[in-house]
C-alpha positions in Angstrom: 2.4 -6.0 37.4 2.3 -4.6 34.0 5.2 -5.9 31.2 7.8 -3.9 29.4 7.3 -4.4 25.9 4.9 -3.0 23.0 2.4 -5.0 21.4 2.2 -2.1 18.5 -0.4 0.4 17.8 -4.2 -0.6 16.3 -3.3 1.7 13.3 -0.1 -0.2 12.8 -1.6 -3.4 12.8 -4.0 -2.6 10.3 -2.2 -1.5 8.0 -0.3 -4.2 8.1 -3.1 -6.3 7.7 -4.1 -4.0 4.8 -0.7 -4.9 3.2 -0.8 -8.5 3.4 -4.7 -8.6 1.6 -2.8 -6.1 -0.8 -0.1 -8.4 -1.3 -2.4 -11.4 -1.8 -4.2 -10.0 -4.4 -1.3 -8.8 -6.3 -0.3 -12.6 -6.4 -3.5 -14.2 -7.2 -4.1 -11.0 -10.2 -0.5 -11.7 -11.5 -1.3 -15.7 -11.5 -4.8 -15.6 -13.2 -3.3 -12.5 -15.6 -0.6 -14.7 -16.5 -2.4 -18.3 -17.2 -5.5 -16.5 -18.4 -3.1 -14.3 -20.9 -4.7 -11.1 -20.0 -3.0 -7.8 -20.1 -5.9 -6.0 -17.8 -5.7 -8.4 -14.6 -1.5 -8.3 -15.1 -1.7 -4.3 -15.2 -4.5 -4.1 -12.3 -1.6 -6.6 -10.3 0.7 -4.1 -10.9 -1.7 -1.2 -10.0 -2.2 -3.2 -6.2 1.6 -3.4 -6.2 2.3 0.4 -6.1 -0.7 0.6 -3.5 1.0 -2.3 -1.4 4.1 -0.7 -1.9 2.4 2.9 -0.7 0.9 1.6 2.4 5.2 0.6 3.5 6.0 4.1 4.9 2.6 4.5 6.3 3.0 1.5 8.0 6.5 2.5 9.5 4.8 6.1 10.4 1.8 5.1 11.9 2.4 1.8 13.2 6.2 0.4 13.5 6.8 4.4 15.5 3.8 4.2 16.9 2.8 7.9 16.2 -0.2 8.9 18.9 -1.9 12.0 16.7 -4.0 11.2 14.2 -3.0 14.4 12.2 0.5 12.8 12.2 -0.7 9.7 10.5 -3.0 11.5 8.2 -0.4 13.7 6.8 1.3 10.7 6.4 -1.7 9.3 4.0 -2.0 12.4 1.9 1.7 12.7 1.2 1.6 9.1 0.0 -1.8 9.8 -2.0 -4.0 7.3 -0.1 -6.7 9.9 0.3 
């Protein structure tokens, strides 16, 4: 007997994991940059934050809506500037 709910696609789980790791790096970079008074770490945190924001539409397109075709996910990555 099968069950009727979706566990999400592998691509969606990977994108969500990537988003979580990227946000963790943003928090770490910004904290270290603040306490060490380092503009380089703060700018790296801003860059990583932009990367994290770019992962959100990809997760929605490839994971949240579970697109089956790899080309649609690749188009989404290219459109958001990740490749």
